[in-house]
N, C-alpha and C positions, 0 to 999 in steps of 0.2 A: 594655149596647144591649137592647133589646124587652120591660126590664122579668125579666128570669130570675132565679131565687134567685140567692143569694153564689156556691151550690154548681157554676154554671156564667159562664164568663164568654165575653163574647161581644164583641169589637170587632174596628172597619174599619178595612183595610187597603186605603182607595179603593175599588174593588167585590168586593175580597174580604173573607170573613167568618171570621176568625177564633176558633173554639170551641173553649175548653179550660176541661176537667173539671175543677173546683175544690178538691178536698179531699186538698188534699195532704199533712198532716198522719194523714190515714188511707189512705194511697194509694189519691186518689179511689174507695173503696169506693162501694157504691154504697146512700147511706139514701131517705127518702122524698121531702127535698127533690128532691136529683139527680135523682132518678124522673121527677117531677113536670115538673121545669122541660128535660128532655128530650120526654118527648113534647108538651109547648108549645112548643119550640125551633123543628120543622119545619114547622109550618101558618105561621108567617113567612116562611118563604123560599121555601113553594111559593105561584105565582103560582096557580094554579087554587083555587078555594075549597071545590070537590068532593073535591080529593086527600086530605083527611085526614079522618077524621071530627070533628074537635076545629074545625076548620078555622073554622065560625058561632060559636066563641065571640068571634072576635076580628074588628074590621069589616073590611073591606077595605083600607083606606088602611094598617092595618098591617102589610099583606106587604111585603114588604124586594123591591120590584122590582127595586132597585138591584142587588141581588147576582148578582155572576154565576159565584163558586164559592166554596167552605167548605173550609176546613183544620181536621180534627178531630186534638182532642192531649189529655193530662192534665200540667196542672202538677207537678212534683218527681220522681220517683222511678218512676211509674208509671205509666201509660195510664189503667187501672182493674183494681183487685184482688178485683175482681165485688160482689157484695152484704156489706153491712155484715152482720156477726154479729148487734147488737142489732136492728135492723130483721127480721133473717129470723125474730127470736123475737116480735118486733111480730106478725109475718105470720101466727106459728103460732097466737097468740093471739087476734085479730080479724081475726072475718070480713068488715065495711065494709073494712077497710085491703085487705084480702086482693082484694077485690073492686075496688076502685079501681086496683090494681096491675096485675091482670090485665088492667082496660081501655086502663091507659095502657101497659103492652109492647106491647099489639095497634097500638096509635096510634108510637107509635116503629120499630115493624118496619116498618106502613103508610105511614109518615111518610117515610121513609127510602129505601124502596121507589118513593113517589112522587114525589121531594123532584127539584125542576127543575132546579137546577142541579150540576155535579161537585162530590160530596166527596171532597177526598184527605183518610185517616188516616195520621197520622204518631205512628205507635205509639213512644213513646219509653222505655218501660220494659212488665210484664208486662199484658197484655191477658188480662185472668181475667170467666169468666162474662157478665154482661152488655156486660163492657168486649169481650170476647171478638166478640160479636154485635154490638157498632154496628162493628167490626174489619170483619167480614163482609158488614155492610149497606152501607158505602164501597164510589167506586168505582174507585179505584187506592190503595196500600196503600204506604207506605215502614215498613220496622222498623228500628228501629238492631239493633246489633249481640247486642245481650245483652237484648232484650227477647223473649218468647216469648208464645203462646196457649191457654188453656187453657178447655173448657167444664166445671165440673165440679159441676155441677146433679145428675146422677146421682149423685155421692159425697155429694151431702148430702139424697138421699133426692125429689129435685125432679125432674120433669118441665120442658125444656126449651123453653119454648111459646115465648122468643123469641128461643133460641140457636142451636149449631152446624146442630142437625138439620135449621131448616127451609132454609139455605142452603147449606150445606157440600157437598149432593152436587151443586150446581148449578158448584162450584167444584176440584172435585177428581173420587173413584171415592169411591163408594156403600160399597167396605169400606175405605177409609182414613176416611171421613165415622162409616162405626159405631165403627171401632176407638178413636175420638177422642173422641166422644161418648159410647161407654159405660166406659168406663175414666176422663175426664176427661185425661189422660195431660197433660204439656206439649208443646207443637208449640216446635221454636227456630225461630228468626229463619231462618235457611237450608233447613229443615225447611218452612216453611211456605210460604216461595218454590218450594220443589223437588215441593208438594203442590199448588199453585197457590192458596193461602189469603194471599196476599202477591203485590206485585210486585217488588219490590227490599230489598237489606239495604242499608244507609248507616248512615257515621258521624254524622250530624245531619238525621236524619228529619223534622224541621221547616222547617229550612232549604230541605232537596231539597221537601218536599210544597208549600211557599209559593211556592218556582222553577217544580216543576210546575204548579201553578194561575194562575199569572201567565202561563205559556207558552198552557194553554186558554184565559184571558179573550181574550189577542190574536188567536183565532179568530173568525168569523162567530156570531156568539150563537145567531140562530136556528137554526143547522146542529148547533152545540155541544150546545143542551138538546136539540132533536130526536132528533138521535141515541142523547143519552142516554137519553132515555122510549123509544125502540124498544129498544134494547137490555136496559132496566129491564122491560118488558112480559116480556120472560119469568122476570125474577125474580118480579114479582108474581104473574102467573100461578101459578107452583110455589109460593109465599107462601097463596095464598090458597085453593090447594088443601089445605091442611093447619092453618091455622090454627084453624077452629073446634075440630076437634079435640087439638089441644095447649093452645090457652087451656083447654078442658074437664079434661085429661088435667093439667095443671096444678094447677089450681084444686083437683081432690082428692089431688093429692098433697102439697099442705099440710097436708091434717088427717090424715095418715097417723101411726101411730105413729112407723113411723121416721122419718122427719121430725121429728118432737117430739125424739126423743130423742135425734137428731144434733145440732140447736139448740141444746139445753141442754147435750151435752158443749162444745160449741161456745163459749159463753157462759160455763160454768162460771169461777171464779176459779181462776188459776194460781197 
């Protein structure tokens, strides 16, 4: 659906949209195609043309008014392993690609914050970096028992403009947000629930997320969408208060010697 790149699979189950990150051999690590697809996805699910800065790129007939809810998951063993190391190396070298990536990161964050339908995350495995951000921007989160969250932006020398620091302070304490954003330490599924970063730890997160989405779709549509919007106004206001600074800081961090040295080491032959 939607003409997405092959790295994102979108299929319909009635009024439910199942969005699957689709680079299983790379643990759904984010490359340019996957990142672009995530930026393009949310305008298709948003009724309001002004809801996302990229919405003008598609005519209104491409907006998926039939969608009532979405389940977001990853194919294979991971939800997403974060930034692909080769992609990070490209970003270190290519200023135009960096500028596009910063813009698309902004559109992903605002697109999810403004998405009119409930987004249920089914975290089937590790959710790292941008994968962790997608979880934080979802509305309800089911995690597999062996899954974990981690935001290692700082560990690779980057500011997390689309990461945990934007949204975690709304979900958990500022102290917890600081510890895990600054250290990049893993957050187990059980710990994520205790901290308020996830709702449930389950054996089959996809099945549970789909069941939850279908329960919500049985409820009155206007009430669901308006209530979600009411709640996410808090999220959007918090994001907008910090996003410009975060984007500028992240773009600067792509040019630092620390980032270049770390990326060179990550891409060195083993």
